[in-house]
Backbone as CSV, one residue per row, in Angstrom:
resi,resn,N_x,N_y,N_z,CA_x,CA_y,CA_z,C_x,C_y,C_z
1,MET,51.997,-1.494,8.523,51.565,-2.398,7.464,50.030,-2.232,7.379
2,LYS,49.563,-1.958,6.263,48.113,-1.793,6.013,47.421,-3.182,6.039
3,ARG,46.380,-3.288,6.677,45.568,-4.479,6.634,44.482,-4.398,5.700
4,ASN,44.209,-5.655,5.068,43.076,-5.628,4.131,41.702,-5.589,4.892
5,ALA,40.812,-4.858,4.372,39.359,-4.940,4.801,38.779,-5.981,3.902
6,LEU,37.679,-6.572,4.273,36.986,-7.662,3.564,36.686,-7.201,2.194
7,ILE,36.322,-6.053,1.982,35.900,-5.527,0.634,37.081,-5.476,-0.296
8,ASP,38.279,-5.400,0.178,39.487,-5.408,-0.613,39.702,-6.676,-1.429
9,VAL,38.992,-7.694,-1.071,39.064,-8.911,-1.878,38.950,-8.635,-3.335
10,PHE,38.128,-7.660,-3.784,37.813,-7.393,-5.132,39.026,-6.741,-5.863
11,LYS,40.048,-6.304,-5.131,41.242,-5.771,-5.721,42.034,-6.902,-6.440
12,TYR,41.823,-8.099,-6.015,42.603,-9.243,-6.487,41.861,-10.112,-7.472
13,ILE,40.763,-9.564,-8.006,39.884,-10.356,-8.959,39.754,-9.576,-10.280
14,ASP,40.005,-10.245,-11.332,39.722,-9.660,-12.745,38.251,-9.836,-13.031
15,MET,37.504,-8.807,-12.789,35.977,-8.878,-12.848,35.508,-8.748,-14.205
16,LYS,36.363,-8.765,-15.257,35.997,-8.706,-16.646,34.920,-7.618,-16.932
17,GLY,35.091,-6.474,-16.373,34.329,-5.322,-16.576,32.893,-5.676,-16.025
18,GLY,32.688,-6.480,-15.101,31.421,-6.807,-14.638,30.568,-7.813,-15.395
19,ASN,31.125,-8.417,-16.461,30.373,-9.353,-17.274,30.104,-10.596,-16.441
20,VAL,28.792,-10.842,-16.116,28.426,-11.950,-15.259,28.496,-13.298,-16.009
21,ASN,28.657,-13.358,-17.358,28.842,-14.534,-17.959,30.202,-15.025,-18.052
22,GLU,31.222,-14.243,-17.820,32.580,-14.648,-17.846,33.120,-14.988,-16.455
23,CYS,34.075,-15.979,-16.406,34.703,-16.178,-15.146,35.506,-14.968,-14.675
24,TRP,35.567,-14.806,-13.308,36.256,-13.662,-12.819,37.457,-14.337,-12.081
25,PRO,38.623,-14.481,-12.740,39.655,-15.266,-12.097,40.379,-14.481,-10.925
26,TRP,40.735,-15.275,-9.919,41.458,-14.709,-8.789,42.916,-14.497,-9.250
27,LEU,43.489,-13.268,-8.906,44.773,-12.922,-9.243,45.705,-12.910,-8.060
28,GLY,45.257,-13.224,-6.952,46.039,-13.220,-5.687,46.653,-14.608,-5.371
29,THR,46.837,-14.851,-4.158,47.575,-16.014,-3.650,46.766,-17.263,-3.826
30,LEU,47.338,-18.263,-4.304,46.712,-19.614,-4.419,47.374,-20.559,-3.391
31,GLY,46.568,-21.310,-2.603,47.109,-22.167,-1.617,47.804,-23.379,-2.271
32,SER,48.946,-23.807,-1.732,49.642,-24.949,-2.245,49.159,-26.270,-1.650
33,ARG,48.864,-26.236,-0.378,48.381,-27.379,0.359,46.907,-27.763,-0.001
34,ASP,46.190,-26.711,-0.305,44.754,-26.892,-0.563,44.380,-26.767,-2.007
35,ARG,45.216,-27.549,-2.801,45.058,-27.565,-4.222,45.225,-26.233,-4.761
36,ASP,44.272,-25.732,-5.517,44.408,-24.427,-6.245,43.360,-23.413,-5.670
37,ARG,43.100,-23.481,-4.466,42.132,-22.538,-3.897,42.645,-21.141,-3.744
38,PRO,41.876,-20.173,-4.077,42.359,-18.797,-3.801,42.174,-18.317,-2.474
39,PHE,43.127,-17.720,-1.834,42.990,-17.336,-0.447,43.188,-15.839,-0.347
40,PHE,42.513,-15.284,0.692,42.529,-13.808,0.918,42.673,-13.718,2.447
41,HIS,43.492,-12.731,2.938,43.691,-12.536,4.299,43.146,-11.148,4.707
42,SER,42.450,-11.132,5.842,41.904,-9.864,6.301,41.783,-10.043,7.886
43,ASP,42.303,-8.933,8.577,42.285,-8.865,10.057,42.778,-10.135,10.709
44,GLY,43.874,-10.772,10.066,44.435,-11.987,10.732,43.746,-13.279,10.438
45,LYS,42.679,-13.142,9.575,41.890,-14.418,9.236,42.170,-14.734,7.846
46,LYS,42.084,-16.056,7.483,42.317,-16.517,6.223,40.906,-16.978,5.589
47,TYR,40.633,-16.430,4.436,39.371,-16.767,3.744,39.599,-17.398,2.374
48,ILE,38.698,-18.337,1.987,38.700,-18.749,0.656,38.003,-17.686,-0.109
49,ALA,38.706,-17.109,-1.069,38.235,-15.892,-1.746,36.960,-15.954,-2.369
50,TYR,36.599,-17.035,-3.139,35.314,-17.104,-3.841,34.165,-17.194,-2.789
51,ARG,34.470,-17.795,-1.660,33.389,-17.947,-0.621,33.111,-16.570,0.058
52,LEU,34.160,-15.749,0.264,34.006,-14.476,0.763,33.247,-13.608,-0.238
53,VAL,33.576,-13.616,-1.502,32.921,-12.863,-2.450,31.493,-13.138,-2.642
54,TYR,31.118,-14.490,-2.623,29.780,-14.961,-2.664,28.926,-14.353,-1.427
55,GLN,29.622,-14.429,-0.196,28.932,-13.972,0.961,28.705,-12.423,0.893
56,LEU,29.700,-11.705,0.431,29.558,-10.298,0.361,28.548,-9.852,-0.683
57,PHE,28.515,-10.556,-1.774,27.676,-10.259,-2.902,26.194,-10.529,-2.538
58,THR,25.988,-11.786,-2.033,24.574,-12.251,-1.785,24.057,-11.873,-0.402
59,GLY,24.966,-11.632,0.528,24.537,-11.353,1.878,24.174,-12.660,2.681
60,VAL,24.364,-13.814,2.026,24.087,-15.141,2.655,25.381,-15.650,3.331
61,GLU,25.280,-15.913,4.595,26.434,-16.424,5.329,26.300,-18.012,5.263
62,LEU,27.409,-18.540,4.715,27.472,-19.956,4.478,28.153,-20.636,5.746
63,SER,27.568,-21.777,6.204,28.243,-22.547,7.336,29.510,-23.138,6.690
64,SER,30.503,-23.410,7.562,31.761,-23.922,7.134,31.704,-25.293,6.354
65,ASP,30.568,-26.030,6.745,30.411,-27.381,6.076,29.585,-27.284,4.810
66,THR,29.212,-26.056,4.252,28.511,-25.935,3.053,29.428,-25.591,1.856
67,PRO,29.645,-26.625,0.985,30.519,-26.361,-0.141,29.817,-25.332,-1.142
68,LEU,30.692,-24.575,-1.739,30.236,-23.699,-2.834,30.656,-24.382,-4.183
69,ARG,29.682,-24.658,-5.011,29.948,-25.374,-6.259,30.276,-24.362,-7.418
70,HIS,31.234,-24.541,-8.186,31.509,-23.704,-9.332,30.758,-24.357,-10.514
71,LYS,29.728,-23.679,-10.915,28.923,-24.045,-12.117,29.834,-23.959,-13.376
72,CYS,30.892,-23.124,-13.367,31.711,-23.006,-14.464,32.858,-23.987,-14.411
73,ASP,33.015,-24.665,-13.365,34.065,-25.709,-13.152,35.487,-25.101,-13.169
74,ASN,35.591,-23.824,-12.785,36.911,-23.131,-12.680,37.154,-22.761,-11.233
75,SER,38.057,-23.482,-10.616,38.259,-23.377,-9.203,38.757,-22.043,-8.743
76,ILE,39.282,-21.203,-9.666,39.715,-19.901,-9.176,38.758,-18.794,-9.576
77,CYS,37.574,-19.132,-10.116,36.552,-18.163,-10.443,35.895,-17.654,-9.194
78,CYS,35.779,-16.319,-9.155,35.147,-15.638,-8.022,33.864,-14.931,-8.449
79,ASN,33.341,-15.218,-9.614,32.112,-14.641,-10.026,30.944,-15.210,-9.289
80,PRO,30.273,-14.438,-8.452,29.156,-15.026,-7.621,28.059,-15.541,-8.452
81,HIS,27.908,-15.268,-9.660,26.903,-15.776,-10.556,27.259,-17.169,-11.070
82,HIS,28.526,-17.592,-10.845,28.923,-18.825,-11.180,29.020,-19.849,-10.093
83,LEU,28.594,-19.399,-8.905,28.670,-20.158,-7.668,27.314,-20.516,-7.126
84,GLU,27.167,-21.663,-6.524,25.988,-22.094,-5.891,26.301,-22.995,-4.649
85,PRO,25.622,-22.800,-3.546,25.831,-23.620,-2.443,25.335,-25.033,-2.697
86,GLY,25.872,-25.963,-2.166,25.404,-27.375,-2.320,25.851,-28.324,-1.169
87,THR,25.771,-29.521,-1.470,26.260,-30.559,-0.442,27.589,-31.168,-1.009
88,GLN,28.326,-31.790,-0.055,29.543,-32.515,-0.439,29.178,-33.542,-1.519
89,SER,28.101,-34.245,-1.356,27.623,-35.246,-2.306,27.363,-34.610,-3.690
90,GLN,26.803,-33.451,-3.759,26.644,-32.808,-5.108,27.908,-32.350,-5.598
91,ASN,28.790,-31.922,-4.820,30.162,-31.449,-5.387,30.916,-32.701,-5.872
92,GLU,30.834,-33.822,-5.150,31.517,-35.048,-5.781,30.727,-35.483,-7.062
93,GLN,29.492,-35.325,-7.159,28.724,-35.638,-8.422,29.178,-34.726,-9.480
94,ASP,29.414,-33.456,-9.205,29.909,-32.555,-10.246,31.209,-33.038,-10.849
95,LYS,32.160,-33.509,-9.953,33.420,-34.031,-10.458,33.165,-35.210,-11.386
96,TYR,32.302,-36.144,-11.068,31.989,-37.264,-11.870,31.403,-36.799,-13.188
97,LEU,30.400,-35.954,-13.160,29.620,-35.629,-14.365,30.497,-34.760,-15.299
98,ARG,31.418,-33.998,-14.744,32.222,-33.069,-15.530,33.583,-33.588,-15.908
99,ASP,33.753,-34.917,-15.640,34.920,-35.637,-16.230,36.203,-35.083,-15.601
100,ARG,36.221,-34.780,-14.236,37.431,-34.281,-13.713,38.370,-35.288,-13.086
101,ALA,37.911,-36.546,-12.982,38.820,-37.680,-12.446,39.235,-37.316,-11.020
102,GLY,38.503,-36.443,-10.334,38.949,-36.126,-9.030,40.113,-35.121,-8.875
103,LEU,40.486,-34.518,-9.996,41.522,-33.557,-9.992,40.947,-32.171,-10.290
104,PRO,41.703,-31.110,-9.866,41.194,-29.767,-10.225,41.171,-29.594,-11.823
105,VAL,40.251,-28.869,-12.274,39.954,-28.796,-13.704,41.107,-28.288,-14.473
106,MET,41.979,-27.377,-13.861,43.146,-26.880,-14.628,44.156,-28.020,-14.840
107,MET,44.236,-28.959,-13.908,45.221,-30.089,-14.143,44.635,-31.062,-15.201
108,VAL,43.321,-31.237,-15.270,42.668,-32.116,-16.258,42.929,-31.570,-17.592
109,ARG,42.691,-30.278,-17.766,42.953,-29.516,-19.069,44.326,-29.660,-19.495
110,GLU,45.315,-29.587,-18.534,46.713,-29.714,-18.887,47.006,-31.094,-19.325
111,ILE,46.489,-32.097,-18.594,46.693,-33.481,-19.009,46.180,-33.806,-20.465
112,ARG,44.940,-33.249,-20.802,44.356,-33.379,-22.126,45.231,-32.701,-23.105
113,ARG,45.720,-31.512,-22.777,46.629,-30.795,-23.730,47.891,-31.660,-24.021
114,LEU,48.460,-32.049,-23.009,49.697,-32.882,-23.195,49.476,-34.223,-23.953
115,LEU,48.281,-34.784,-23.701,47.933,-36.037,-24.508,47.783,-35.771,-25.934
116,GLU,47.199,-34.557,-26.297,46.975,-34.133,-27.677,48.209,-33.608,-28.430
117,THR,49.099,-33.032,-27.592,50.128,-32.246,-28.334,51.581,-32.753,-28.143
118,THR,51.778,-33.853,-27.366,53.130,-34.324,-27.064,53.166,-35.813,-27.371
119,PRO,54.442,-36.321,-27.570,54.546,-37.679,-27.649,54.794,-38.407,-26.281
120,TYR,54.616,-37.729,-25.224,54.806,-38.226,-23.803,53.992,-39.523,-23.568
121,THR,54.597,-40.357,-22.796,53.793,-41.585,-22.354,52.851,-41.006,-21.151
122,GLN,51.893,-41.848,-20.835,51.077,-41.471,-19.710,51.815,-41.300,-18.412
123,LYS,52.801,-42.105,-18.180,53.671,-42.044,-17.015,54.412,-40.690,-17.011
124,GLN,54.933,-40.261,-18.230,55.622,-39.026,-18.309,54.706,-37.825,-18.077
125,ILE,53.519,-37.896,-18.622,52.560,-36.863,-18.426,52.226,-36.730,-16.837
126,ALA,51.957,-37.882,-16.289,51.695,-37.836,-14.874,52.776,-37.116,-14.024
127,ALA,54.071,-37.448,-14.355,55.189,-36.840,-13.722,55.270,-35.323,-13.997
128,VAL,55.067,-34.901,-15.246,55.054,-33.476,-15.565,54.039,-32.738,-14.869
129,VAL,52.795,-33.218,-14.836,51.685,-32.511,-14.267,51.823,-32.466,-12.739
130,SER,52.365,-33.623,-12.139,52.583,-33.727,-10.661,53.567,-32.656,-10.318
131,THR,54.666,-32.479,-11.053,55.679,-31.508,-10.732,55.203,-30.133,-10.905
132,ARG,54.526,-29.872,-12.019,53.995,-28.443,-12.326,53.011,-27.965,-11.309
133,TYR,52.087,-28.848,-10.768,51.070,-28.417,-9.908,51.274,-28.773,-8.517
134,GLY,52.270,-29.615,-8.190,52.527,-29.945,-6.765,51.517,-30.905,-6.140
135,LYS,50.839,-31.676,-7.042,49.863,-32.571,-6.571,50.071,-33.912,-7.307
136,GLU,50.074,-34.961,-6.606,50.431,-36.249,-7.196,49.350,-36.669,-8.119
137,VAL,49.783,-37.104,-9.341,48.904,-37.585,-10.439,49.392,-38.924,-10.821
138,SER,48.593,-39.914,-10.825,49.011,-41.322,-11.219,48.879,-41.516,-12.737
139,ARG,49.606,-42.508,-13.243,49.459,-42.858,-14.620,48.093,-43.266,-14.935
140,GLU,47.422,-43.950,-13.911,46.052,-44.498,-14.010,45.072,-43.313,-14.242
141,ALA,45.348,-42.147,-13.538,44.516,-40.967,-13.639,44.568,-40.409,-15.041
142,VAL,45.772,-40.347,-15.641,46.035,-39.927,-17.016,45.330,-40.841,-17.942
143,ARG,45.424,-42.153,-17.759,44.710,-43.065,-18.549,43.242,-42.959,-18.520
144,ASN,42.706,-42.719,-17.352,41.241,-42.590,-17.208,40.785,-41.379,-17.921
145,ILE,41.562,-40.213,-17.855,41.198,-39.097,-18.575,41.328,-39.290,-20.084
146,LYS,42.280,-39.979,-20.578,42.434,-40.237,-21.976,41.241,-41.070,-22.469
147,LEU,40.770,-41.968,-21.669,39.681,-42.874,-22.125,38.360,-42.292,-21.751
148,GLY,38.293,-41.165,-21.069,37.054,-40.579,-20.777,36.296,-41.182,-19.668
149,LEU,37.009,-41.964,-18.888,36.406,-42.665,-17.686,36.147,-41.576,-16.623
150,ARG,35.004,-41.446,-16.163,34.663,-40.400,-15.187,34.568,-40.959,-13.853
151,ARG,35.507,-40.718,-12.933,35.443,-41.121,-11.561,36.120,-40.124,-10.669
152,ALA,35.520,-39.985,-9.537,36.238,-39.071,-8.506,37.344,-39.774,-7.906
153,ALA,38.261,-39.135,-7.292,39.438,-39.777,-6.753,39.011,-40.753,-5.744
154,GLY,39.748,-41.882,-5.765,39.540,-42.882,-4.787,38.478,-43.950,-5.076
155,THR,37.812,-43.783,-6.220,36.752,-44.703,-6.565,37.284,-45.563,-7.687
156,GLU,36.866,-46.765,-7.708,37.285,-47.781,-8.677,36.362,-47.854,-9.846
157,VAL,36.944,-48.165,-10.967,36.135,-48.343,-12.220,36.026,-49.935,-12.424
158,SER,34.879,-50.416,-12.486,34.768,-51.833,-12.721,35.341,-52.300,-14.059
159,MET,35.770,-53.600,-14.155,36.394,-54.062,-15.264,35.443,-54.081,-16.412
160,GLU,34.138,-54.361,-16.169,33.089,-54.303,-17.196,33.008,-52.904,-17.743
161,GLU,33.054,-51.906,-16.900,32.901,-50.510,-17.356,34.117,-50.070,-18.220
162,GLN,35.332,-50.465,-17.678,36.437,-50.265,-18.450,36.491,-50.740,-19.794
163,VAL,36.125,-52.100,-19.984,36.085,-52.744,-21.261,35.109,-52.072,-22.101
164,GLY,33.852,-51.843,-21.653,32.851,-51.174,-22.376,33.232,-49.805,-22.856
165,LYS,33.951,-48.972,-22.088,34.361,-47.673,-22.452,35.423,-47.807,-23.551
166,ILE,36.403,-48.689,-23.348,37.480,-48.867,-24.303,36.946,-49.309,-25.590
167,LEU,36.000,-50.290,-25.570,35.361,-50.778,-26.863,34.565,-49.735,-27.536
168,GLY,33.883,-48.825,-26.727,33.185,-47.763,-27.319,34.062,-46.741,-27.924
169,ASN,35.337,-46.548,-27.492,36.285,-45.676,-28.091,37.006,-46.269,-29.388
170,LEU,36.884,-47.452,-29.578,37.555,-48.080,-30.717,36.722,-47.765,-31.987
171,ASP,37.412,-47.415,-33.097,36.705,-47.147,-34.384,36.716,-48.531,-35.155
172,ILE,35.653,-49.237,-35.027,35.561,-50.622,-35.698,35.065,-50.479,-37.064
173,VAL,35.830,-50.791,-38.016,35.481,-50.635,-39.400,34.734,-51.959,-39.899
174,GLY,33.810,-51.752,-40.751,33.111,-52.926,-41.266,31.887,-53.421,-40.432
175,ASN,31.479,-52.640,-39.557,30.236,-53.090,-38.730,29.037,-52.482,-39.488
176,ASP,28.422,-53.412,-40.323,27.274,-52.912,-41.053,26.019,-53.389,-40.375
177,SER,26.064,-53.832,-39.156,24.931,-54.405,-38.516,23.886,-53.276,-38.362
178,GLU,22.575,-53.652,-38.688,21.448,-52.723,-38.438,20.664,-53.189,-37.239
179,ASP,21.323,-54.093,-36.439,20.604,-54.623,-35.272,20.889,-53.797,-34.074
180,VAL,21.465,-52.643,-34.172,21.930,-51.774,-33.150,20.581,-51.045,-32.644
181,LEU,20.352,-51.170,-31.362,19.197,-50.487,-30.746,19.524,-49.098,-30.419
182,ASP,18.625,-48.185,-30.749,18.759,-46.787,-30.322,18.079,-46.590,-29.033
183,ASP,18.635,-45.725,-28.122,18.013,-45.380,-26.892,16.992,-44.370,-27.151
């Protein structure tokens, strides 16, 4: 059996002809337990593919506790131009700012697609996405995505923030008030 050398990682990446502006998706194995992380095996070791690519490309060796942040928000992208080292706090902030609700971006996109194109209830969408991706999604997560509430997994949204967001999403007709302050 032929063993992979580290450089063989590039055999499993669609590098889009070297276009640094496009995502380079991983075509190899995705971990089931570790969400949708792309994995590569070499010499009996298991590597997260995009971390290995980043280290091979930049020559920078990352410590195991240094997260690599996807600027493109595509968790299977291996384009080193789309990756930057950061802290766990910055990674969590990315989830918040990018409206991921603590879920992988491909799951959030699927939830949004189902919300827009099907008559499914939020509970049904949660069940469909949970089954499809093998990761538990709650009805509340689907609701938060629908309403645009941005929270990482495990954090609560205050009642005031929920009400404010819901009211902000309502199209209230007949509000002619000119007393609205602009920021």
